[in-house]
C-alpha positions as CSV (number, residue, x, y, z in Angstrom):
1,M,-35.0,254.5,132.6
2,T,-37.9,255.6,131.6
3,P,-40.6,257.2,134.3
4,E,-42.9,253.9,133.4
5,Q,-40.2,251.1,134.2
6,Q,-39.1,253.1,137.2
7,K,-43.5,252.4,138.7
8,L,-42.8,249.0,137.8
9,V,-39.7,248.8,139.7
10,N,-41.3,250.4,142.8
11,D,-44.5,248.3,142.2
12,L,-42.0,245.2,142.2
13,R,-40.3,246.5,145.3
14,S,-43.6,247.0,147.8
15,E,-44.2,243.1,146.7
16,V,-41.0,242.5,148.6
17,P,-42.5,242.5,152.4
18,S,-45.3,240.2,151.3
19,L,-43.5,237.8,149.3
20,L,-41.0,237.3,152.1
21,S,-44.0,236.6,154.6
22,S,-45.2,234.2,152.1
23,L,-42.3,231.9,152.5
24,R,-42.3,229.6,155.6
25,N,-40.3,230.0,158.4
26,V,-38.2,233.2,157.9
27,S,-36.4,234.9,160.9
28,P,-36.0,238.5,161.2
29,E,-32.1,238.1,160.4
30,E,-33.2,236.1,157.4
31,S,-36.0,238.8,155.8
32,L,-33.5,241.7,156.8
33,H,-30.8,239.9,154.6
34,L,-33.2,239.1,151.8
35,Q,-34.8,242.7,151.8
36,Q,-31.4,244.1,151.4
37,W,-30.4,241.7,148.4
38,A,-33.7,243.0,146.6
39,S,-32.1,246.1,145.3
40,E,-33.4,248.2,143.3
41,E,-30.7,246.9,140.6
42,R,-31.5,243.3,141.1
43,L,-35.3,244.2,141.1
44,T,-34.6,246.0,137.3
45,E,-32.5,242.9,136.5
46,F,-35.7,240.8,137.0
47,L,-38.2,242.9,135.3
48,E,-35.8,243.3,132.5
49,D,-35.4,239.2,132.2
50,S,-39.1,239.1,132.8
51,E,-39.6,241.6,129.7
52,W,-41.2,243.6,132.1
53,D,-44.0,241.6,133.1
54,T,-44.4,242.5,137.1
55,W,-46.6,239.1,137.7
56,A,-43.3,237.3,135.8
57,A,-41.0,239.2,137.8
58,S,-42.7,238.5,141.1
59,F,-42.8,234.4,140.4
60,K,-39.2,235.1,139.9
61,L,-38.4,236.8,142.6
62,K,-40.0,235.1,144.7
63,Q,-38.6,231.6,143.8
64,T,-34.8,233.1,144.1
65,L,-35.9,234.4,147.4
66,L,-37.1,230.8,148.4
67,W,-34.1,229.0,147.1
68,R,-31.9,232.0,148.9
69,K,-33.2,231.2,152.2
70,E,-33.7,227.1,152.1
71,I,-29.4,227.3,150.9
72,G,-28.9,229.9,153.2
73,L,-26.9,231.9,150.6
74,Q,-27.9,235.3,152.0
75,T,-25.8,234.4,155.4
76,K,-23.6,231.9,155.6
77,V,-22.5,230.2,151.5
78,A,-21.1,233.1,149.7
79,P,-18.5,234.0,152.6
80,A,-17.9,230.7,153.7
81,I,-17.1,229.7,149.8
82,F,-15.8,233.0,148.1
83,G,-14.1,233.9,151.6
84,L,-16.2,237.3,150.8
85,D,-16.6,240.0,153.6
86,S,-19.9,240.7,155.0
87,A,-21.1,243.6,152.4
88,Y,-20.8,240.9,149.9
89,A,-23.0,238.7,151.2
90,C,-25.7,239.6,150.4
């Protein structure tokens, strides 16, 4: 990863708290799980998919966080369906 790309990842990471606060009715537990889910690897994937456009990556990330919150994927769906332990639920 180039230094410029790393800066974009860092910029996107710094947006995660505000993206989470813009979602309605997020419990502290959900917020923690969603923050943990938004790893550097995942943020990099969003940026690569968006051709390193931080606005587009941020928009896609917000939509994904909202979707994960709405269906409860970060806390219960993955373990219940796939039998994964909590380390892999995020």
